[in-house]
Backbone bond lengths (Angstrom), bond angles and torsions (degrees), N, CA, C in turn:
res aa  C-N    CA-C-N  psi(-1)  N-CA   C-N-CA  omega(-1)  CA-C   N-CA-C  phi
1 Q - - - 1.452 - - 1.521 108.99 -
2 V 1.320 115.63 133.75 1.456 120.66 -178.69 1.512 110.08 -79.15
3 Q 1.310 115.92 138.39 1.460 121.68 172.15 1.511 109.07 -124.00
4 L 1.307 115.59 137.36 1.456 122.10 173.73 1.524 106.89 -114.70
5 V 1.317 116.07 125.14 1.457 120.46 -177.20 1.516 109.05 -122.34
6 E 1.332 115.61 116.19 1.456 120.76 179.11 1.528 110.19 -91.45
7 S 1.311 114.16 154.05 1.459 121.31 173.96 1.524 108.10 -155.18
8 G 1.320 114.84 167.87 1.456 119.83 174.65 1.512 115.23 103.75
9 G 1.314 117.54 -6.20 1.454 119.28 177.68 1.517 111.42 -70.29
10 G 1.317 115.47 171.22 1.451 119.96 179.02 1.503 111.27 163.47
11 S 1.317 115.22 -165.19 1.451 122.28 179.86 1.521 109.69 -107.04
12 V 1.309 115.59 136.74 1.461 120.37 -177.74 1.516 108.26 -148.77
13 Q 1.308 116.31 153.13 1.460 120.07 176.27 1.518 110.27 -80.54
14 A 1.308 115.39 154.88 1.454 120.70 177.87 1.529 109.75 -55.38
15 G 1.311 114.71 136.69 1.451 120.93 -176.51 1.516 113.47 94.38
16 G 1.319 116.54 -12.08 1.449 120.86 -179.02 1.512 113.09 -82.72
17 S 1.335 114.89 -173.93 1.463 121.16 -176.40 1.521 110.71 -133.03
18 L 1.314 114.49 152.45 1.456 122.70 171.64 1.517 107.78 -143.62
19 R 1.322 116.12 153.96 1.461 120.32 172.49 1.520 108.40 -124.45
20 L 1.302 115.42 119.88 1.453 121.77 176.26 1.524 109.74 -92.15
21 S 1.320 115.30 145.42 1.460 121.13 176.76 1.518 109.28 -123.24
22 C 1.315 115.86 147.70 1.460 122.14 176.01 1.521 107.37 -134.67
23 A 1.308 115.72 109.39 1.462 121.11 -179.18 1.519 109.54 -102.48
24 S 1.307 116.37 130.27 1.463 120.61 178.28 1.524 109.46 -102.24
25 S 1.312 115.26 141.42 1.458 120.61 179.71 1.526 109.04 -144.79
26 G 1.314 115.37 168.62 1.450 119.94 -179.46 1.512 110.42 96.21
27 Y 1.299 116.51 -149.80 1.460 121.72 -177.91 1.518 109.84 -60.13
28 S 1.291 116.62 133.37 1.462 120.48 -173.90 1.521 111.36 -86.75
29 Y 1.293 116.29 83.65 1.451 119.17 172.53 1.520 109.19 -69.66
30 S 1.295 114.95 155.59 1.456 119.28 169.89 1.520 107.11 -93.51
31 F 1.306 114.51 90.71 1.451 119.05 -179.09 1.523 110.20 -66.00
32 S 1.305 115.77 136.02 1.455 119.53 177.04 1.524 110.83 -77.28
33 C 1.319 116.09 -25.59 1.452 120.80 177.78 1.526 108.85 -166.28
34 M 1.309 115.30 160.39 1.459 121.97 173.20 1.513 107.79 -134.88
35 G 1.315 115.48 152.02 1.454 117.10 -177.10 1.508 112.22 -160.27
36 W 1.318 113.70 -175.88 1.459 122.37 178.68 1.520 109.62 -127.14
37 F 1.312 113.97 138.06 1.453 122.47 171.58 1.522 107.11 -123.03
38 R 1.321 117.15 164.58 1.457 120.83 174.63 1.515 109.66 -142.52
39 Q 1.316 113.73 155.29 1.456 119.42 179.13 1.519 109.09 -144.02
40 A 1.319 114.76 120.09 1.454 121.63 175.94 1.524 108.63 -93.80
41 P 1.330 117.89 156.84 1.463 120.73 -179.54 1.522 111.85 -56.31
42 G 1.325 115.22 130.08 1.446 120.52 178.76 1.506 115.25 79.24
43 K 1.319 117.08 2.62 1.465 120.30 -178.86 1.521 110.12 -119.83
44 E 1.325 115.38 162.29 1.455 120.03 177.56 1.529 110.29 -77.44
45 R 1.314 114.32 156.41 1.461 118.99 175.86 1.529 108.45 -67.35
46 E 1.327 116.12 134.52 1.457 120.60 -178.62 1.515 110.81 -127.33
47 W 1.297 114.08 149.38 1.443 121.27 179.95 1.523 110.44 -74.75
48 V 1.345 116.52 144.23 1.456 121.52 -179.78 1.528 111.52 -118.68
49 A 1.340 116.60 -50.33 1.464 119.25 -174.73 1.527 109.53 -156.91
50 V 1.321 115.72 156.55 1.463 121.72 179.32 1.515 109.65 -145.74
51 I 1.341 114.94 146.77 1.457 121.41 172.35 1.525 107.06 -130.37
52 Y 1.322 116.09 130.50 1.449 121.21 -174.63 1.514 110.89 -96.60
53 A 1.343 115.30 146.39 1.458 120.53 178.24 1.522 109.78 -65.00
54 G 1.297 114.50 166.71 1.463 118.97 179.96 1.505 110.03 85.00
55 G 1.299 116.44 -106.31 1.448 120.37 -176.12 1.505 115.79 -75.77
56 G 1.341 116.57 -11.32 1.458 118.87 178.33 1.516 113.99 76.16
57 T 1.306 116.36 24.53 1.471 119.66 176.28 1.516 109.50 -59.81
58 T 1.335 115.93 140.74 1.447 120.88 -179.14 1.522 111.28 -123.24
59 S 1.314 113.58 160.86 1.460 120.22 175.48 1.524 107.57 -153.98
60 V 1.328 116.17 145.90 1.458 120.88 177.28 1.519 109.08 -130.25
61 A 1.315 114.94 157.51 1.458 120.39 178.58 1.523 110.57 -67.87
62 D 1.312 115.96 152.68 1.467 120.22 -179.07 1.528 111.85 -58.09
63 S 1.319 117.32 -33.22 1.457 121.26 -176.50 1.524 113.01 -66.94
64 V 1.316 117.56 -18.28 1.466 120.85 -178.44 1.522 111.92 -121.21
65 K 1.298 117.32 3.24 1.467 121.17 -177.18 1.521 110.27 -61.15
66 G 1.327 114.67 134.49 1.457 120.14 -178.52 1.514 113.45 86.00
67 R 1.332 116.98 -9.50 1.466 120.39 -179.61 1.527 112.25 -119.61
68 F 1.323 117.31 -35.50 1.470 121.85 -177.81 1.523 109.84 -108.78
69 T 1.321 115.50 144.56 1.459 122.04 176.86 1.520 109.67 -134.88
70 I 1.322 116.52 133.48 1.461 120.76 175.84 1.522 108.99 -105.61
71 S 1.321 115.63 140.66 1.465 120.69 179.34 1.527 108.77 -149.05
72 Q 1.315 115.49 172.59 1.461 118.28 -179.70 1.517 110.84 -143.15
73 D 1.311 114.56 152.96 1.454 122.84 171.99 1.529 105.39 -120.23
74 K 1.320 116.19 99.49 1.461 120.00 -174.80 1.516 111.32 -63.81
75 A 1.306 117.56 -34.84 1.462 120.23 -178.75 1.526 111.37 -63.96
76 R 1.330 115.97 -31.23 1.453 121.00 -179.29 1.529 112.22 -99.41
77 N 1.349 116.46 1.71 1.472 120.41 -177.29 1.520 110.83 51.09
78 T 1.312 115.35 44.91 1.457 120.97 -174.47 1.525 110.35 -130.42
79 V 1.323 114.73 138.74 1.454 121.72 174.15 1.526 107.95 -114.89
80 Y 1.307 116.04 142.24 1.458 121.56 -177.12 1.528 110.73 -119.30
81 L 1.310 114.86 152.35 1.459 121.42 170.87 1.518 106.97 -128.54
82 Q 1.312 115.67 106.69 1.457 121.05 177.12 1.516 107.75 -87.81
83 M 1.307 116.54 122.05 1.462 122.16 -176.59 1.522 109.03 -117.64
84 N 1.311 115.89 114.67 1.458 122.11 179.17 1.524 109.88 -115.16
85 S 1.319 115.92 163.63 1.472 121.78 177.89 1.520 110.52 48.85
86 L 1.301 115.95 49.81 1.462 120.53 -175.64 1.523 111.45 -64.35
87 K 1.321 114.35 142.42 1.461 122.19 179.97 1.532 109.49 -114.93
88 L 1.327 114.93 162.51 1.458 119.66 178.95 1.524 110.73 -55.34
89 E 1.322 116.40 -38.66 1.459 120.54 -176.71 1.521 113.77 -73.64
90 D 1.323 117.62 -3.68 1.464 120.28 174.54 1.527 111.68 -83.24
91 S 1.319 116.81 -8.31 1.466 119.96 179.19 1.520 109.88 -62.70
92 A 1.324 116.42 126.40 1.463 121.49 -177.56 1.524 109.13 -179.11
93 M 1.321 115.22 170.90 1.452 120.46 167.11 1.522 106.30 -86.24
94 Y 1.307 116.49 128.34 1.452 121.91 -178.93 1.526 109.66 -104.54
95 Y 1.333 114.65 131.03 1.458 121.47 -176.88 1.514 110.64 -119.27
96 C 1.313 115.49 134.40 1.452 121.83 171.90 1.522 108.97 -85.31
97 A 1.324 116.39 144.47 1.458 121.38 -179.94 1.521 109.72 -137.24
98 A 1.326 115.78 145.89 1.466 121.15 178.11 1.518 108.71 -140.56
99 D 1.325 117.06 126.89 1.459 122.15 -177.54 1.512 111.00 -98.33
100 R 1.340 115.39 130.22 1.461 120.65 -177.80 1.526 111.55 -89.59
101 G 1.297 116.67 -30.18 1.455 120.80 179.69 1.508 109.23 -98.14
102 P 1.314 117.27 -151.13 1.455 119.30 174.10 1.531 109.87 -56.32
103 C 1.285 116.67 142.31 1.463 119.34 -175.13 1.516 110.79 -67.21
104 G 1.332 115.23 128.79 1.457 120.10 178.45 1.514 112.39 -107.50
105 I 1.339 116.52 4.74 1.460 120.93 -179.93 1.522 107.93 -91.35
106 P 1.313 121.51 132.61 1.458 126.54 6.33 1.535 115.20 -98.11
107 T 1.327 118.10 1.48 1.464 119.15 -168.40 1.518 114.36 -74.74
108 V 1.330 118.24 -26.23 1.459 121.06 -174.93 1.519 109.28 -115.94
109 V 1.330 116.52 121.49 1.460 119.87 178.93 1.533 110.03 -87.88
110 D 1.309 117.11 -48.09 1.468 121.89 178.20 1.519 108.44 -97.38
111 Y 1.314 116.37 107.29 1.464 121.93 -171.95 1.514 108.23 -134.48
112 S 1.322 117.04 126.81 1.465 120.67 -174.48 1.522 112.97 -69.42
113 S 1.319 117.37 -21.47 1.465 119.91 -178.98 1.525 111.95 -99.08
114 R 1.313 116.26 30.50 1.462 120.53 -176.95 1.526 110.58 -117.69
115 N 1.322 114.39 139.89 1.454 121.59 169.81 1.530 108.12 -100.90
116 W 1.326 115.36 141.46 1.453 121.59 178.39 1.520 110.78 -118.96
117 G 1.323 115.29 147.71 1.443 119.85 169.21 1.514 109.95 -83.41
118 Q 1.320 115.92 178.70 1.464 120.65 -176.53 1.525 112.02 -83.76
119 G 1.310 116.66 -13.77 1.455 120.89 178.71 1.520 112.93 97.74
120 T 1.314 114.77 150.59 1.461 121.32 175.33 1.528 107.44 -137.83
121 Q 1.310 116.32 134.35 1.462 121.75 -173.38 1.525 111.21 -83.89
122 V 1.317 114.70 133.85 1.466 121.98 173.22 1.522 107.21 -120.28
123 T 1.313 115.81 123.86 1.466 121.36 179.24 1.518 108.85 -124.24
124 V 1.319 115.80 121.99 1.460 121.68 179.68 1.529 107.95 -111.32
125 S 1.325 115.74 127.35 1.457 120.30 -177.90 1.525 110.53 -119.65
126 S 1.309 114.98 159.39 1.474 119.91 -179.05 1.517 111.08 -86.23
């Protein structure tokens, strides 16, 4: 069984940086893509970033473009989300996601072939 374990969340002042990590363990699926979503209280879960298998093409949401970067370390089975110039509106629970079938990121939020991490909280204060 695949497990995704996030780490790196915390509290930071606006303008600061955090790096989230998502380590996968267990059965080695060939994920078609991995990504990050976030959900703030009272809001729907939204896509943040994705990295595709193979060539490692990446994409980020417009709301974080120029500030967030997604990367991976295949040897460590880990995906990272580097978050710079954090804003108050970036505060949310951040979830790692990995798709086992055709990649559904970013278009599909609820996907039966997706593994989710437990989430890591990011709080940005003024």
